[in-house]
C-alpha positions in Angstrom: 0.0 -0.1 0.0 2.6 2.5 1.1 4.8 1.5 -2.0 2.1 2.6 -4.4 1.7 5.9 -2.6 5.4 6.7 -2.7 5.7 5.6 -6.4 2.8 8.1 -7.1 4.7 10.9 -5.5 7.8 10.1 -7.4 6.0 10.3 -10.8 4.6 13.7 -9.7 8.2 15.0 -9.4 8.6 14.9 -13.2 5.9 17.4 -14.0 5.3 18.3 -17.7 6.0 21.9 -18.9 2.8 21.5 -21.0 0.1 24.0 -19.5 -2.7 21.4 -20.3 -0.8 18.6 -18.6 0.0 20.8 -15.6 -3.8 21.5 -15.2 -4.6 17.8 -15.4 -2.0 17.0 -12.9 -3.5 19.8 -10.6 -6.8 18.1 -10.9 -5.6 14.7 -10.1 -3.7 16.1 -7.0 -6.9 18.0 -6.0 -8.9 14.7 -6.2 -6.5 12.8 -4.2 -6.4 15.6 -1.5 -10.2 15.6 -1.5 -10.2 11.8 -0.8 -7.6 12.1 1.9 -9.6 15.1 3.6 -12.8 13.0 3.6 -11.0 10.1 5.2 -9.4 12.3 7.8 -12.9 13.6 8.6 -13.9 10.1 9.3 -10.9 9.5 11.5 -11.8 12.6 13.5 -15.5 11.4 13.8 -14.4 7.9 14.9 -12.1 9.5 17.7 -14.9 11.8 18.8 -17.4 8.8 19.0 -14.9 6.8 20.9 -14.5 9.6 23.5 -18.2 10.3 23.8 -19.1 6.5 24.2 -16.2 6.1 26.9 -18.0 8.9 28.8 -21.5 7.4 29.1 -22.2 4.8 26.3 -23.0 1.8 28.6 -25.3 3.7 30.9 -27.4 5.2 28.1 -27.8 2.2 25.6 -31.6 1.9 26.3 -32.2 5.7 26.1 -34.4 6.8 23.3 -31.5 9.3 22.6 -28.5 7.2 23.4 -24.8 8.2 23.6 -24.4 7.5 20.0 -27.3 9.5 19.0 -26.3 12.4 21.2 -22.8 12.4 19.8 -24.3 12.3 16.3 -26.2 15.4 17.0 -23.0 17.2 18.0 -21.3 16.1 14.8 -24.2 17.2 12.7 -24.0 20.7 14.3 -20.2 20.9 13.8 -20.4 19.9 10.1 -23.4 21.9 9.3 -25.3 18.8 8.0 -28.5 17.0 8.9 -28.7 14.4 11.4 -29.2 11.7 8.9 -26.1 12.7 7.1 -24.1 12.9 10.3 -25.4 9.4 11.1 -24.0 8.1 7.8 -20.6 9.8 8.6 -20.6 8.0 11.9 -21.3 4.6 10.2 -18.6 4.8 7.6 -16.1 6.2 10.4 -16.7 2.9 12.3 -16.3 1.0 9.1 -12.9 2.7 8.4 -11.6 1.6 11.8 -13.3 -1.7 12.5 -14.8 -3.2 9.2 -12.3 -2.4 6.4 -9.1 -1.0 7.9 -6.9 -1.9 5.0 -9.1 -0.3 2.5 -9.3 2.5 5.0 -5.6 3.0 4.6 -5.9 3.2 0.9 -8.7 5.8 1.5 -6.4 7.8 3.7 -3.7 7.7 1.1 -6.0 9.0 -1.5 -5.8 5.9 -3.6 -9.7 5.4 -3.6 -12.3 8.0 -3.3 -15.1 8.5 -0.8 -17.7 6.9 -3.1 -15.8 3.7 -3.4 -15.1 3.4 0.3 -18.7 4.0 1.1 -20.0 1.5 -1.4 -17.6 -1.1 -0.1 -18.6 -0.5 3.7 -22.2 -0.8 2.8 -21.9 -3.9 0.5 -19.8 -5.8 3.0 -22.0 -5.0 5.8 -23.7 -8.4 6.0 -20.4 -10.4 6.5 -20.5 -11.8 10.0 -17.4 -14.0 10.0 -14.4 -11.9 11.0 -11.9 -14.2 9.0 -14.0 -13.7 5.9 -14.2 -10.0 6.4 -10.5 -9.6 6.8 -10.0 -11.6 3.5 -12.5 -9.4 1.7 -10.6 -6.4 3.0 -7.4 -7.6 1.8 -8.8 -8.1 -1.7 -10.6 -4.7 -1.8 -7.5 -2.9 -0.7 -5.5 -4.5 -3.6 -8.1 -4.2 -6.4 -10.1 -1.0 -5.6 -7.2 1.5 -6.3 -7.0 0.1 -9.8 -10.7 0.5 -10.5 -10.9 4.3 -11.0 -14.0 6.1 -10.7 -16.6 3.8 -11.8 -20.3 4.5 -11.8 -22.4 3.1 -9.0 -23.7 0.1 -10.8 -20.3 -1.1 -11.9 -18.8 -0.5 -8.5 -21.6 -2.5 -6.8 -21.2 -5.3 -9.2 -17.3 -5.6 -8.7 -17.7 -5.5 -4.9 -20.6 -7.9 -4.9 -18.6 -10.4 -7.1 -15.8 -10.5 -4.3 -18.4 -10.9 -1.5 -20.2 -13.6 -3.5 -16.9 -15.7 -3.8 -16.9 -16.2 0.0 -20.3 -15.6 1.5 -23.4 -15.8 -0.8 -25.8 -14.8 2.0 -23.9 -11.6 2.5 -24.5 -10.2 -1.0 -26.9 -7.4 -0.9 -30.1 -8.3 -3.0 -33.2 -6.7 -3.7 -36.4 -8.2 -5.3 -36.8 -6.1 -8.4 -39.0 -3.2 -8.4 -41.4 -4.4 -5.6 -38.8 -3.7 -3.0 -38.4 -0.2 -4.4 -41.9 0.9 -4.2 -42.6 4.2 -2.2 -43.8 7.7 -2.6 -41.6 10.9 -3.1 -42.7 14.4 -2.8 -40.7 17.0 -4.5 -41.3 20.8 -4.5 -41.2 22.7 -7.7 -41.9 26.3 -8.7 -45.2 28.4 -8.3 -46.1 26.6 -5.0 -46.5 23.1 -6.8 -45.0 19.7 -6.2 -44.4 16.5 -7.9 -45.9 13.4 -6.2 -44.4 10.2 -7.6 -45.6 6.8 -6.3 -44.5 3.3 -7.2 -47.3 1.0 -6.1 -48.9 -2.2 -7.0 -50.8 -1.9 -10.3 -54.1 -2.8 -8.7 -53.7 -0.1 -6.1 -52.8 2.4 -8.8 -56.1 1.6 -10.6 -57.9 2.1 -7.4 -56.4 5.4 -6.9 -57.0 6.5 -10.3 -60.7 5.6 -10.1 -61.1 7.2 -6.8 -59.6 10.6 -8.1 -61.9 10.6 -11.1 -64.9 9.8 -8.8 -64.0 12.9 -6.5 -63.4 15.1 -9.6 -67.0 14.5 -10.5 -68.4 15.5 -7.2 -68.4 19.3 -8.1 -71.2 21.1 -10.1 -71.1 21.8 -13.7 -70.0 25.6 -13.0 -66.7 24.7 -11.5 -64.2 26.5 -13.5 -61.4 23.9 -13.4 -60.5 21.4 -16.1 -61.1 17.9 -15.5 -57.3 17.3 -15.1 -57.0 20.1 -12.7 -59.9 18.7 -10.7 -58.3 15.2 -10.6 -55.1 16.8 -9.4 -57.0 18.8 -6.6 -58.8 15.5 -5.7 -55.4 14.3 -4.2 -56.1 16.7 -1.3 -59.6 15.3 -0.8 -58.2 11.8 -1.0 -55.6 12.6 1.6 -58.1 13.8 4.2 -60.6 11.1 3.5 -63.2 13.4 2.1 -66.3 11.9 0.4 -66.4 14.9 -2.1 -64.3 17.8 -3.2 -64.9 21.6 -2.5 -66.7 23.1 -5.5 -65.0 26.4 -6.8 -68.2 27.7 -8.6 -68.7 30.4 -5.9 -72.5 30.0 -6.1 -74.5 30.3 -2.8 -77.0 27.7 -4.2 -74.3 25.3 -5.4 -76.1 21.9 -6.0 -72.8 20.1 -5.0 -72.7 21.8 -1.5 -69.9 24.3 -2.2 -67.5 23.3 0.4 -65.9 20.0 1.4 -65.8 18.2 4.7 -63.5 18.7 7.7 -60.8 16.3 8.6 -58.3 15.7 11.4 -55.4 16.3 8.8 -54.1 19.9 9.1 -51.6 21.7 6.8 -50.3 24.9 8.2 -49.5 27.8 5.8 -48.2 31.0 7.2 -49.1 34.0 4.9 -49.3 37.8 5.1 -52.6 39.6 4.3 -51.4 40.6 0.8 -51.0 37.0 -0.1 -54.4 36.1 1.1 -55.8 39.0 -1.0 -54.0 37.5 -4.1 -51.4 40.5 -4.4 -48.4 39.4 -6.1 -46.3 41.2 -3.4 -47.6 38.8 -0.9 -45.5 36.0 0.9 -46.6 32.6 2.0 -44.7 29.5 3.1 -45.4 26.0 4.4 -43.3 23.3 6.0 -41.7 20.9 3.7 -41.8 23.2 0.6 -38.6 25.2 -0.2 -39.5 28.7 -1.4 -42.6 30.8 -1.3 -46.2 29.9 -2.4 -47.4 32.2 -5.0 -50.2 34.7 -3.7 -52.7 33.4 -6.3 -52.3 29.8 -5.0 -52.7 31.1 -1.5 -55.8 33.0 -2.3 -57.3 29.8 -3.9 -56.4 27.9 -0.8 -57.8 30.3 1.5 -61.4 29.9 0.2 -61.5 26.3 1.6 -59.4 26.9 4.8 -59.7 28.1 8.2 -57.9 31.3 8.9 -56.3 32.3 12.1 -54.5 35.5 12.6 -51.0 35.6 14.1 -50.5 38.7 16.2 -47.2 39.9 17.4 -47.3 39.9 21.3 -45.3 43.0 21.6 -43.0 43.4 24.7 -45.4 42.5 27.4 -45.9 38.9 28.9 -49.2 37.2 28.7 -51.5 38.2 31.8 -51.9 34.7 33.1 -48.1 33.9 32.6 -48.6 30.1 33.3 -46.4 27.3 32.2 -48.3 26.6 28.9 -48.5 29.4 26.4 -51.9 30.5 25.2 -52.9 29.4 21.7 -52.1 32.9 20.3 -48.6 33.0 21.8 -47.7 29.4 20.5 -49.0 30.4 17.1 -46.7 33.4 17.1 -43.7 31.3 18.2 -44.3 28.8 15.6 -44.9 31.3 12.8 -41.9 33.2 13.8 -39.6 30.1 14.0 -41.0 28.1 11.1 -38.8 25.1 12.0 -37.1 23.5 14.9 -34.5 26.0 16.2 -31.7 23.6 16.9 -28.7 23.9 14.3 -29.6 22.3 11.0 -32.8 20.9 12.0 -35.8 21.4 9.4 -38.7 19.7 11.4 -41.7 22.0 11.0 -42.5 24.2 13.8 -46.0 23.1 14.0 -44.7 19.4 14.7 -42.4 20.7 17.5 -42.7 21.2 21.2 -42.7 25.0 22.4 -39.6 24.9 24.7 -38.8 27.4 27.4 -35.3 28.5 26.8 -34.8 29.3 30.6 -36.8 26.5 32.1 -39.9 27.2 34.0 -38.5 25.4 37.1 -35.5 27.8 36.9 -37.7 30.8 36.8 -38.0 31.2 33.0 -41.3 32.9 32.0 -43.8 32.0 29.3 -42.7 35.0 27.2 -42.1 35.1 23.4 -38.5 36.1 24.1 -38.1 32.9 26.2 -40.0 30.4 24.0 -38.9 28.6 20.8 -39.7 25.6 18.8 -37.8 22.2 19.3 -38.4 18.9 17.7 -38.7 16.0 20.3 -35.2 14.7 19.6 -33.4 18.0 20.1 -35.7 18.8 23.1 -34.3 15.5 24.7 -30.8 16.6 23.7 -31.1 19.8 25.5 -32.7 18.3 28.6 -30.4 15.3 28.9 -27.2 15.8 27.1 -25.7 19.1 28.1 -26.6 21.6 25.4 -27.0 25.1 26.6 -29.0 27.7 24.9 -29.5 31.6 25.1 -32.3 33.5 23.5 -32.5 37.1 22.4 -35.7 39.1 22.1 -35.6 39.1 18.2 -35.7 35.2 18.4 -32.0 34.5 17.9 -30.8 31.5 19.7 -27.2 30.9 20.6 -26.5 27.2 21.3 -23.4 25.9 23.2 -22.6 22.2 22.6 -21.4 19.9 25.4 -17.8 20.6 24.1 -18.3 24.3 24.3 -18.7 25.0 20.7 -21.1 27.8 19.8 -23.8 27.7 17.0 -26.3 30.6 16.5 -29.6 30.2 14.8 -32.1 32.7 13.5 -35.9 32.5 13.3 -37.1 31.0 9.9 -39.3 34.0 9.2 -36.5 36.5 9.4 -36.3 36.9 5.6 -39.9 36.2 4.6 -41.8 37.7 7.5 -39.5 40.2 9.1 -42.2 41.8 11.3 -42.4 38.6 13.2 -38.9 38.8 14.3 -39.3 42.4 15.8 -37.9 42.1 19.3 -40.5 41.1 21.8 -38.8 42.7 24.9 -37.0 41.0 27.8 -38.5 37.8 29.1 -40.2 38.2 32.3 -39.6 35.7 35.3 -42.1 33.0 36.0 -44.7 33.5 38.6 -43.9 31.6 41.8 -47.6 30.6 42.2 -48.1 29.7 38.7 -48.8 26.3 37.2 -46.1 23.7 37.9 -46.4 21.9 34.6 -42.6 22.2 33.9 -41.5 21.2 37.4 -42.0 17.6 37.4 -38.8 15.4 37.2 -37.8 14.7 33.7 -37.1 11.0 32.6 -35.6 10.0 29.2 -37.9 7.7 27.2 -36.5 4.3 26.7 -35.9 2.1 23.6 -37.5 -1.4 23.2 -34.2 -2.6 22.0 -30.6 -1.3 22.0 -29.0 0.2 18.8 -26.4 -2.7 18.6 -29.2 -5.3 19.1 -31.4 -3.8 16.5 -28.6 -3.7 13.9 -27.6 -7.2 14.6 -31.3 -8.3 14.1 -31.4 -6.3 10.8 -28.3 -8.0 9.4 -29.6 -11.5 10.5 -32.9 -10.8 8.9 -31.4 -9.6 5.6 -29.0 -12.7 5.5 -32.0 -15.0 6.2 -33.9 -13.3 3.3 -31.0 -13.8 1.0 -30.6 -17.4 1.9 -34.3 -18.1 1.3 -34.2 -16.4 -2.1 -31.0 -18.3 -3.0 -32.4 -21.7 -1.9 -36.0 -21.2 -3.2 -35.7 -18.6 -5.9 -39.0 -17.0 -7.1 -40.4 -17.6 -10.6 -38.5 -15.6 -13.2 -41.7 -14.0 -14.6 -42.5 -12.5 -11.1 -39.1 -11.5 -9.9 -35.8 -10.4 -11.4 -33.1 -9.5 -8.9 -30.9 -6.5 -9.3 -28.3 -4.8 -7.2 -28.9 -1.3 -5.7 -26.8 0.8 -3.4 -29.1 2.2 -0.7 -27.3 4.3 1.8 -30.6 4.9 3.6 -30.8 1.1 4.4 -27.8 1.7 6.7 -29.8 4.0 9.0 -30.3 2.5 12.3 -33.7 4.1 12.6 -35.6 4.5 15.8 -38.5 2.1 15.2 -40.3 3.2 18.5 -42.9 5.9 17.9 -41.9 9.3 19.1 -42.0 9.4 22.9 -44.3 11.8 25.0 -42.4 14.8 26.4 -40.9 14.1 29.7 -40.9 17.7 30.9 
């Protein structure tokens, strides 16, 4: 391994005087440096994880947010990435040190790129025999540097061929498109989104028939085309409505005019101009990147319940109890738009309203002391040593357990600047107020530790691979292909989100 690195450096001593050749050499050198930097990042992550797990790993294995999860949150904040991306870094850091150390050396030397190492780590993840894994690592460390930068399909095929030679049940396999069915939603311009679903053909036929049925529940004066009504029928389908809301605007609409109510609620934050259809208006909703055009907002407003969001000013609420009033909670959520933890994009209306200075410590129920936190990051603050300070304009300064600082600003700052107008200094809590925040907090528990769940996942996939190998399905019903799915690696929390312990 080290010989090839040295020889590579010797070759670069004899650089050409041709400008084009020099530029190509710079490209190659930059690519090698990029791979080395990515590998060094994983080394730092592995060292950090080792440090944090040594501090409290065993005692927290059954916690809903265990030591691994808490350390991953710190890594996400430091790298400025999502928790899911940070989790992937943690898994590959562990693979660099424990699973494929020889290939990891080639990665550190820049002989293989990050994509190759990640693919190898994933596709050898089902090997349980340590001796077999060592042998595969030796082969990969020898062959992978000669592969160059292959496309994902070719890279997966080469790695799978190596694994198949020694452990057929460890080859990552998927049952054609049936295993890949799912629904994806992608925002596009003008407040619209693509909804793409891969489902069973019979289910698709049922959805199509139901959309047509709903599209025909409006009266003949509805101005939309049939195609537009079928598209709008998706909303009625989602809430389980028996019919669509008619847009004819007639008081005597034979179709009934409005639709039915549902427990499904979609929150849209809009200014008055957007509600009036003024092109200068602004509106946003969780999960959609960008603003919703005013004409779309005005259309939505006709069939929606409108609730004003009022800036509370500088005064505290008269009752000043532990739980904020509905109006104050609405303001905080509209101001924040998302969870206020660094890098988190969970919608504010799906978050807890958290007291920055805890109620039990004298923190008042005031807009300057309230912010939105998703359940996971609320638990991290409560149990894992994160500290936060909040300014009257809604800015929150987070300090990690390691002492690193990360500021976050309210999501409405650029789209609704009026909501970020300072609300005045937070007032202390009333001594005789409701004691809802004083009860002793307890971390929710997992049903199964992270390591046990991962081991169960590996055994289940190996068993499925063996069953398909011994009893292959009929060819006309199943064709096997190989796919690289990083998301499979995620050690998901299978338990439902726990209730707040505070």
